[in-house]
N, C-alpha and C positions, 0 to 999 in steps of 0.2 A: 363473612369468612368461616370456614369450616371449624367445628369443635374436636374434630379429629386429629389428636395430636399424639406422637409417639416418641418415646425415649430414644435418642440418637443410636442405641445399640438394639432397638427392637428387631424382632424377627422380620416383622413386615418390611421395615426399612432395608434391612440387610438382604433379604430375598429381591426386593425391587431392584436394588442396586446391581445385583449379580443378574438379574434378568436384562438389565440394560446393557451390561457389558456382553453378554452372549448375543444377544438379539440385534445390537447395533448394526452388522453387516447386512442384515435383512431388513432393516428400517430405513433405508435410503429411497427417495423419491426421484423420479426422473422429471425433468421440468416439462417434458412432453405430456405427461399426465395430469398436469394441473387443471382444475376445473375453471374454464375461463368465464363461466357465466356471472361469477359473484367478487364482490369485494368482501374481503374477510376483516371484520372490524373487532378485534378482541378488546379493546381499549374500554369498550362502553357494554360489555357482557356481564350478565349475572345469570347463574344457573337457575333453570326452572325449578320451582318448589313441587312437590308431589301433587298440589292442589291448583297450580297454575292452569289457565285456559287462555283461550283466544276468542273472545265473545264475537259472535257473528250473527248477524241477521240475515234470514233467507226465506222469502216470500212471507214475510210477517212473522216468522217464529224466531225463537231465541235459541241459539245453538251454543255450546260451549267451545265448540272448535269448528274451523270451516271444512268439516268432513261429512261425506255423504256416503252410506253404504248403497252402493249400487245394486240394481236388480241382479238375482242370481239365479234362485231355482224354485221349484214348486212342482207338485203332481207326481212325485217319485218318493218310495219309502222313506228315504232318509231325509227328505226336504223338511219337515216338520221340525226336527232336531236343529238343523242348520238355521232355518229361520228363527226359532225362538232363541237360538244363542245370539244371533246378530241383533234381534229385536231387544234382548236384554241388555246388550252393550250400549244401544242406543239411548235406552231408558236411564242407564246408570251414569253415563257420560254425556247426555243431551246432545244427541246427534240426530240426523235424519236418515229414513231409510226407504228405498224404493224396492217392492216385493218382485220376485220373479214372474214370468208370464202366467197370468191367471186364466188362460184360455180354457183350461181344463174344466174350469167352473161354470162355464156358461152353458153347458148342458147337463151338469151334475154337481150336486154339493158333496159327493163322496169325498174329495181331497180338500174339503173347507179347513180342518184343522191344519193343513200345512201352512195356510195363509193368515190364519186368524191369530195374530200377534199383538193386536192392541194392548192386551193386558200387561205385556212385558215392556211397552215404550212408555206408558204414562201419556203425558200430553205432547210427546215429540211427533214430528210429521212424519206421516206413513202414505205413501203413494201406491197405489194399485198399478197394474202393469197390464197392457193389451197390445197386441200387434196390429198394424195398420189395416192390415187384411181382414181381420176379425171385426174391427170397427165398421170398414166399409161393407161386410155382409150385413151387420146388424142396422146399418143405416137403408140399405136396399131392402131389408125385410121389415122395416119399420119396428126394429126392437132395439133400438139404441138406449130405450129407457132401462133395459136390462143393466147397463153399465152404471147408471145411477144407483140402481138397487143392489148391485153388487159392492159399490162403494160404501153404502148405507151398511150393509151386512158385516164389511170387513173393518167398519169405523175408519175408514182412510179419508184422509183430506183431500186427495185428489187423484187424478189419473195420469201415468205415464203412457204415451203411446210410442210404440218402437217401430222404426222404419227398418225393414229387412227385405228389399226387393231381392238382391243378390243371393241373400241366404235362402229364400223360396225358390229361386233359380236352381241353384245348387241342390236343394233338398228333394229326393225321389218323393214324388206326389205332392210337392210343396204347391202353395197357392198360385195362381197367375192373376195378374192385375189388369180388370178392364178400365178402371179409373186409376189415374195417377194418385200417389198419395196426397198431393195439394189439393186436388179436387175432394178427395174424401174429407181431409181435414176442414176445408172450407164448409162443407156440407154438415159436419159434426158440429163445428163451432158455431152455426147459426142458431142451434137450440141446446146451448150448453152454459151453464153458469158456475161450474166447479173449476177449481185449478187445474191446468193441463200442462205437462212437460213433454216435449218431443225429444226422442233420442233416436242415435243410430246404434248400431250393433258391431261395429269394428272397422268399418271403412271410413267414418267421419262424413261430413258434409261439405261440400263445395260452396263458392261464393253465390251463385245462383239461388242454391237452396236455403241457405243462410238468410240471403237477403229477403226471401219470400217468408220466411218463418218470422222474421222480425217484425214484418207488418201484419201477421196474423194476431187475433186476440188470445194467444198463449201466454202463460206465465213464464215458460222458462224453456231451456234447450240444454239437454246432456249430449256432451260430444259424441261418444262412444267412438272415438278417433282411432284411425290406424294406428297399429303399434301395440295394442292389448289384446285381449281376446277376440278373435275374428271368427264370426258364427259363419262366414261363407267357408273359411279354411275348415271349421269343425264338421260342417256337413260334407265337405270334400273328404275328410278323414274317415266319417261314417261309411261313405259309399265308395267302396274300392273300385267300381265301374264307372265312377265319374268321367265324362268325355274330356279327353284331353284337351280340347279347344275351351272348355270352360276355365281351367285351372289359371290361367294368366290373370283372369278377372280377380282372383284372390287379392293381387298385389296393387290394385288401383284404390285409390281413396286419399285422405288428407290426415296428415297428423295434428296432434292437439296444438303444438307449436303453430303450424301454418293457419289452423282455424283461428288462432287468436290474431294473428296478423289480419286475416280477413275481417274480423268482428271489430277490431281497433279501427278500421276504415270505414265502418257503417254506423249509421244510426241506430242505437239500441233498442229505442222505443220502450224503455222501461223493463226490458227483458233482464231474467237473472240466469246464471249458467252453472252447470256442473262440468268440471273437466274432468273427463275420464278417457281412457284409452291410452296406452303407453306410458302410463304413470308407474315407473318401475320402483321408486323410493320417494321419501319425503322431499329430498331435494329437488327431484322433477317436479312433483306437486307445488313445492313452495315457489319454484320459478315461474311456473305457468300461471298460477293465481296472481302472482304479483305483476305479470305481464299484461294481464287482461284488464283493460281499463273499464269494468263493469262488475257489479256484485258477482261473485262466484264462490262455490264450493269445490274441494277437491274430491272426486269420487273414486272410491277404493272397492274393488271386487274380488278379483282372483286372490291377491294378497291375504284376505281373509278367509277365504273358503277352506283352506286347509286346517287352519286351526279351529274354525266353527265346528268342523267335523269331528274333530278330537274331543271337544269339550268346552264348556264355557271358562274354566281357568285358563286353558291354552289360549284361547281367543282373547281373553282379557290380557294376558301377558304380552301377547303379541301387539296388542292396541297400545299399551302402555309405552312400548319402546317406540311405538311410532309417532305417538303424541309427544313424547319427550324430544324426539329428532325434529319435528315439526317446530316445536317452540324454541328448540336451541338455533334452528336456522332463523326464525323470526329475529331473534335478540343478537345474531352475529354476522349475519349475511346481509349485504344490500346487492342489489342487482345492478350489474354494470350496463352502461349504454341504454340506459332507459330515456326515451325521448318522448 
C-alpha cells in the first residue's frame, strides 16, 4: 500500500476530482479499440519498485532485463557520443549492446574512439558488427584474422554479422555478392571459435533462411524484422534516382510475429534470439518475447536513438519509463491463446 495519504479536503484530491469531472467525456473507450492480445489480471498485480528487474540469461551473460541495445551507428562525428551514452546505460542497468557497423575500422583506426565503449559497459556483453559482404571479402583475401584482432581491440565478446543483400542492391555503388550469405557463413564458421550472432536489417528472414541458420554453429539470431527501420528504404530515400522497379522490393519481408511462428515450428538447436524490427512499444516487445518458445531478448534501437543524441540523462529517463512499462506488463498481463 502507498504511504501517500491526503486529507479529504486537500488541494490534490480536489483538483483530481475536478479533472475527473471535466475529462470524463474524453475518457470513454470504444470496444473496437481493446487490445485483444492480452488477458488483464489486476487481482495479482503489485507495482514495480524503482530497483525491480527481470533477471535474464543471454549467451551465458546475466542481464537485469531482457533488453538488448541493437546496433545503430559508428564512423560519423556524433557517433562517439551516442555510443558512449548507450554503453553507459548498459553498464548502469546491466543490459547488452551491439555496435553499429565497424566496417570503417577495417582499413583505418581513425574512428576507433566511436566504437571503443568497453569502459562504460563494465562486464556487460558487447558485440562488434560487420556486414556479410565484408566478411566475404576478408575470407577471399585470407584476412579473416582481422576480425579477431578487431574484437580484441574493442574488447568485444563476439561478432554480429548483418545480412543486407537488398540494401546493397539499393545502395549506389553497393557490394554485389558472388557467394551467397550462406556460403560465406559456412566458410567463416569453419575457422572461428568466438560467439557469432546473425541479423537482418529490416526485411526479416524467411523459413528457409531461418532453418539453415539454425543448423549453423552460430550462437544467436537477431530478427531485424520488417516493420522497423528498413535499410533498403533508407537507401532508396538517399538516392532520389533509384529505379522505379526496385522500390516494390522495399515491402517484401517477414514481420517479427511471422518469424516467431516459423521458429516455434522448427528445432532451435540451442540458439538464442534478439527480437527486433517493428517493436513499437513495450507491449509489442513483451508479447513477442512471451510468444517465442526459446530464450530471447527484446532489441531496441530507434526508440533510444533520439534521447541518446540529446544526452545521458534524457536517455536514462526514456529507458526508466520503458523498463517500468515492461515490468508492469509482466505482472499484470497474460497472453491469450498461448498453445
